[in-house]
TIGU-801245 format. One record per atom (N, C-alpha, C, O, CB): residue number from 1; residue in one letter; x, y, z. Coordinates in steps of 0.2 Angstrom, whole numbers, plus 2048, in hexadecimal, padded with zeros to 3 digits. Glycine has a CB too. Layout:
REM TIGU-801245
   seq   type     u     v     w
   NUM      A     X     Y     Z
...
REM end
This chain:
REM TIGU-801245
   seq   type     u     v     w
     1      X   59B   DFC   A72
     1      X   59F   DF6   A70
     1      X   5A6   DF7   A70
     1      X   5AA   DF3   A72
     1      X   59C   DF4   A69
     2      X   5A8   DFD   A6E
     2      X   5AF   DFF   A6E
     2      X   5B2   DFF   A75
     2      X   5B8   DFD   A76
     2      X   5B0   E06   A6B
     3      X   5AE   E01   A7A
     3      X   5B0   E02   A81
     3      X   5B2   DFB   A84
     3      X   5B7   DF9   A87
     3      X   5AB   E05   A86
     4      X   5AD   DF6   A82
     4      X   5AE   DEF   A84
     4      X   5B4   DEC   A81
     4      X   5B8   DE9   A84
     4      X   5A8   DEB   A83
     5      X   5B5   DED   A7B
     5      X   5BA   DEB   A77
     5      X   5C1   DEE   A7A
     5      X   5C6   DEA   A7A
     5      X   5BA   DEC   A70
     6      X   5C1   DF4   A7B
     6      X   5C7   DF7   A7E
     6      X   5C9   DF4   A85
     6      X   5CE   DF3   A87
     6      X   5C6   DFF   A7F
     7      X   5C3   DF3   A89
     7      X   5C5   DF0   A90
     7      X   5C8   DE9   A8F
     7      X   5CC   DE7   A93
     7      X   5BE   DEF   A94
     8      X   5C5   DE5   A8A
     8      X   5C8   DDE   A89
     8      X   5CF   DDE   A87
     8      X   5D3   DDA   A89
     8      X   5C3   DDA   A84
     9      X   5D0   DE3   A82
     9      X   5D7   DE4   A80
     9      X   5DC   DE6   A86
     9      X   5E1   DE3   A86
     9      X   5D8   DE9   A7A
    10      X   5DA   DEA   A8A
    10      X   5DE   DED   A8F
    10      X   5DF   DE7   A94
    10      X   5E5   DE6   A97
    10      X   5DA   DF3   A93
    11      X   5DA   DE3   A96
    11      X   5DB   DDE   A9B
    11      X   5E0   DD8   A98
    11      X   5E4   DD6   A9B
    11      X   5D4   DDA   A9C
    12      X   5DF   DD7   A91
    12      X   5E3   DD2   A8E
    12      X   5EA   DD4   A8E
    12      X   5EF   DD0   A8F
    12      X   5E0   DD0   A87
    13      X   5EB   DDA   A8C
    13      X   5F2   DDD   A8B
    13      X   5F5   DDD   A92
    13      X   5FB   DDC   A93
    13      X   5F2   DE4   A88
    14      X   5F1   DDF   A97
    14      X   5F4   DDF   A9E
    14      X   5F6   DD8   AA1
    14      X   5FB   DD7   AA4
    14      X   5EF   DE2   AA3
    15      X   5F2   DD3   A9F
    15      X   5F3   DCD   AA1
    15      X   5FA   DCA   A9E
    15      X   5FE   DC7   AA1
    15      X   5ED   DC8   A9F
    16      X   5FA   DCB   A97
    16      X   600   DC9   A94
    16      X   606   DCD   A96
    16      X   60C   DCA   A97
    16      X   5FF   DCB   A8C
    17      X   606   DD3   A98
    17      X   60B   DD7   A9B
    17      X   60E   DD4   AA1
    17      X   614   DD3   AA2
    17      X   60A   DDE   A9B
    18      X   609   DD3   AA6
    18      X   60B   DD0   AAC
    18      X   60E   DC9   AAC
    18      X   612   DC7   AAF
    18      X   605   DD0   AB1
    19      X   60A   DC5   AA7
    19      X   60D   DBE   AA6
    19      X   614   DBE   AA4
    19      X   618   DBA   AA6
    19      X   608   DBA   AA2
    20      X   615   DC3   A9F
    20      X   61C   DC3   A9C
    20      X   621   DC6   AA1
    20      X   627   DC3   AA1
    20      X   61C   DC8   A96
    21      X   61F   DCA   AA5
    21      X   623   DCD   AAB
    21      X   625   DC7   AAF
    21      X   62B   DC6   AB1
    21      X   620   DD2   AAF
    22      X   620   DC3   AB2
    22      X   622   DBD   AB6
    22      X   626   DB8   AB2
    22      X   62A   DB5   AB5
    22      X   61C   DBA   AB9
    23      X   625   DB7   AAC
    23      X   628   DB2   AA8
    23      X   630   DB4   AA8
    23      X   634   DB0   AA8
    23      X   625   DB1   AA1
    24      X   631   DBA   AA6
    24      X   638   DBD   AA6
    24      X   63B   DBC   AAC
    24      X   641   DBB   AAD
    24      X   638   DC4   AA3
    25      X   638   DBE   AB2
    25      X   63B   DBE   AB8
    25      X   63C   DB7   ABB
    25      X   641   DB6   ABE
    25      X   636   DC2   ABD
    26      X   637   DB3   ABA
    26      X   638   DAC   ABD
    26      X   63B   DA7   AB8
    26      X   63E   DA2   ABA
    26      X   631   DA9   ABF
    27      X   63B   DA8   AB2
    27      X   63E   DA4   AAD
    27      X   63A   D9E   AAA
    27      X   63C   D9A   AA6
    27      X   644   DA1   AB0
    28      X   634   D9D   AAD
    28      X   630   D98   AAA
    28      X   629   D9A   AAA
    28      X   626   D9E   AAE
    28      X   631   D91   AAF
    29      X   625   D98   AA5
    29      X   61E   D99   AA4
    29      X   61A   D96   AAA
    29      X   615   D99   AAC
    29      X   61C   D97   A9E
    30      X   61C   D90   AAC
    30      X   618   D8D   AB2
    30      X   618   D91   AB8
    30      X   613   D92   ABC
    30      X   61B   D86   AB3
    31      X   61E   D94   ABA
    31      X   61F   D98   AC0
    31      X   61B   D9F   ABF
    31      X   618   DA1   AC4
    31      X   627   D99   AC1
    32      X   61B   DA1   AB9
    32      X   618   DA8   AB7
    32      X   610   DA7   AB8
    32      X   60D   DAB   ABB
    32      X   619   DAA   AB0
    33      X   60E   DA1   AB6
    33      X   607   D9F   AB7
    33      X   605   D9F   ABE
    33      X   5FF   DA1   AC0
    33      X   605   D99   AB3
    34      X   609   D9B   AC2
    34      X   608   D9A   AC9
    34      X   608   DA1   ACD
    34      X   603   DA2   AD1
    34      X   60D   D96   ACC
    35      X   60C   DA6   ACB
    35      X   60C   DAC   ACE
    35      X   606   DB0   ACC
    35      X   603   DB4   AD0
    35      X   613   DB0   ACC
    36      X   604   DB0   AC6
    36      X   5FE   DB3   AC4
    36      X   5F8   DB0   AC8
    36      X   5F3   DB4   ACA
    36      X   5FD   DB2   ABC
    37      X   5F7   DAA   AC9
    37      X   5F2   DA7   ACC
    37      X   5F2   DA9   AD3
    37      X   5EC   DAB   AD6
    37      X   5F3   D9F   ACC
    38      X   5F8   DAA   AD7
    38      X   5F8   DAC   ADD
    38      X   5F5   DB4   ADE
    38      X   5F2   DB6   AE2
    38      X   5FF   DAC   AE0
    39      X   5F7   DB8   AD9
    39      X   5F5   DBF   AD9
    39      X   5EE   DBF   AD8
    39      X   5EB   DC3   ADB
    39      X   5F9   DC3   AD4
    40      X   5EB   DBB   AD3
    40      X   5E4   DBC   AD2
    40      X   5E0   DB9   AD8
    40      X   5DA   DBC   AD9
    40      X   5E2   DB8   ACC
    41      X   5E2   DB4   ADB
    41      X   5DF   DB2   AE1
    41      X   5DF   DB7   AE7
    41      X   5DA   DB8   AEA
    41      X   5E2   DAC   AE4
    42      X   5E4   DBB   AE7
    42      X   5E4   DC1   AEC
    42      X   5DF   DC6   AEA
    42      X   5DC   DC9   AEE
    42      X   5EB   DC4   AEC
    43      X   5DF   DC8   AE4
    43      X   5DA   DCD   AE1
    43      X   5D3   DCA   AE3
    43      X   5CE   DCE   AE5
    43      X   5DB   DCE   ADA
    44      X   5D2   DC4   AE2
    44      X   5CB   DC1   AE3
    44      X   5C9   DC1   AEA
    44      X   5C3   DC3   AEC
    44      X   5CB   DBA   AE1
    45      X   5CE   DC0   AEF
    45      X   5CC   DC0   AF6
    45      X   5CB   DC8   AF8
    45      X   5C7   DC9   AFC
    45      X   5D2   DBD   AFA
    46      X   5CF   DCC   AF5
    46      X   5CE   DD3   AF7
    46      X   5C8   DD6   AF5
    46      X   5C5   DDA   AF9
    46      X   5D4   DD7   AF4
    47      X   5C5   DD4   AEF
    47      X   5BF   DD7   AED
    47      X   5B9   DD3   AEE
    47      X   5B3   DD4   AEC
    47      X   5BF   DD7   AE5
    48      X   5BA   DCE   AF3
    48      X   5B4   DC9   AF4
    48      X   5AE   DCD   AF7
    48      X   5A8   DCC   AF5
    48      X   5B6   DC4   AF9
    49      X   5AF   DD2   AFC
    49      X   5A9   DD6   AFE
    49      X   5A6   DDA   AF9
    49      X   59F   DDA   AF9
    49      X   5AB   DDB   B04
    50      X   5A9   DDC   AF4
    50      X   5A6   DE0   AEF
    50      X   5A2   DDB   AEA
    50      X   59D   DDD   AE8
    50      X   5AC   DE4   AEA
    51      X   5A5   DD5   AE9
    51      X   5A1   DD0   AE5
    51      X   59B   DCF   AE8
    51      X   596   DCE   AE5
    51      X   5A6   DCA   AE4
    52      X   59B   DCE   AEF
    52      X   595   DCC   AF2
    52      X   590   DD1   AF2
    52      X   58A   DD0   AF1
    52      X   596   DCA   AFA
    53      X   592   DD8   AF3
    53      X   58D   DDD   AF3
    53      X   58A   DDE   AEC
    53      X   584   DE0   AEB
    53      X   590   DE3   AF5
    54      X   58E   DDD   AE7
    54      X   58C   DDE   AE0
    54      X   587   DD8   ADE
    54      X   582   DD9   ADB
    54      X   592   DDE   ADB
    55      X   588   DD2   AE1
    55      X   583   DCD   AE0
    55      X   57D   DCE   AE3
    55      X   577   DCD   AE1
    55      X   586   DC6   AE3
    56      X   57D   DD2   AE9
    56      X   577   DD4   AED
    56      X   573   DD9   AE9
    56      X   56D   DD9   AE8
    56      X   578   DD6   AF4
    57      X   577   DDE   AE6
    57      X   574   DE3   AE2
    57      X   570   DE0   ADC
    57      X   56B   DE2   ADA
    57      X   579   DE8   ADF
    58      X   574   DDB   AD8
    58      X   571   DD7   AD3
    58      X   56A   DD4   AD5
    58      X   565   DD4   AD1
    58      X   576   DD3   AD0
    59      X   56A   DD0   ADA
    59      X   564   DCD   ADD
    59      X   55F   DD2   ADE
    59      X   559   DD1   ADC
    59      X   566   DC9   AE3
    60      X   560   DD8   AE1
    60      X   55B   DDD   AE2
    60      X   558   DE0   ADC
    60      X   552   DE1   ADB
    60      X   55E   DE3   AE6
    61      X   55C   DE1   AD7
    61      X   55A   DE3   AD0
    61      X   555   DDE   ACD
    61      X   550   DE0   ACA
    61      X   560   DE5   ACB
    62      X   557   DD8   ACD
    62      X   553   DD2   ACA
    62      X   54C   DD2   ACE
    62      X   547   DD1   ACB
    62      X   557   DCB   ACB
    63      X   54C   DD2   AD5
    63      X   546   DD2   AD8
    63      X   542   DD8   AD7
    63      X   53C   DD8   AD6
    63      X   548   DD2   AE0
    64      X   545   DDE   AD6
    64      X   541   DE4   AD4
    64      X   53E   DE3   ACD
    64      X   538   DE5   ACC
    64      X   546   DEA   AD4
    65      X   542   DE1   AC8
    65      X   53F   DE0   AC2
    65      X   539   DDB   AC2
    65      X   534   DDC   ABF
    65      X   544   DDE   ABD
    66      X   53A   DD5   AC6
    66      X   535   DD0   AC6
    66      X   52F   DD3   AC9
    66      X   529   DD1   AC7
    66      X   537   DCA   ACA
    67      X   52F   DD7   ACE
    67      X   52A   DDA   AD2
    67      X   526   DDF   ACD
    67      X   520   DE0   ACD
    67      X   52C   DDE   AD8
    68      X   52A   DE3   AC9
    68      X   527   DE8   AC5
    68      X   523   DE4   ABF
    68      X   51E   DE7   ABC
    68      X   52D   DEC   AC2
    69      X   526   DDF   ABD
    69      X   522   DDB   AB7
    69      X   51E   DD6   AB9
    69      X   51A   DD3   AB5
    69      X   527   DD9   AB2
    70      X   51D   DD5   AC0
    70      X   519   DCF   AC2
    70      X   51A   DC9   ABF
    70      X   516   DC5   ABE
    70      X   512   DD1   AC2
    71      X   520   DC7   ABD
    71      X   522   DC1   ABA
    71      X   521   DC1   AB3
    71      X   522   DBC   AAF
    71      X   51F   DBC   ABD
    72      X   51D   DC6   AB0
    72      X   51C   DC6   AA9
    72      X   521   DCB   AA5
    72      X   521   DD1   AA6
    72      X   514   DC9   AA8
    73      X   524   DC8   AA1
    73      X   52A   DCB   A9D
    73      X   527   DD0   A98
    73      X   52A   DD5   A95
    73      X   52E   DC7   A9A
    74      X   520   DD0   A96
    74      X   51D   DD4   A91
    74      X   51B   DDB   A94
    74      X   51A   DDF   A90
    74      X   517   DD0   A8F
    75      X   51B   DDC   A9A
    75      X   519   DE2   A9D
    75      X   51F   DE7   A9E
    75      X   51E   DEC   AA1
    75      X   515   DE1   AA4
REM end
């Protein structure tokens, strides 16, 4: 639980730091938000193959669990 909490805090502080940087650089919160959106879209496009492969891994795990339990959650 501490690790998850630490990750959430790190992501939140990082987001606030980047947002503050763009706000100070551009002078408006609207422009800073637009810049953050552009950067996050770039990250999403870059990691799209990873997202697809992780989705396939998740589907494989679900199928394996379903096959192992024969659809019965009690086994």
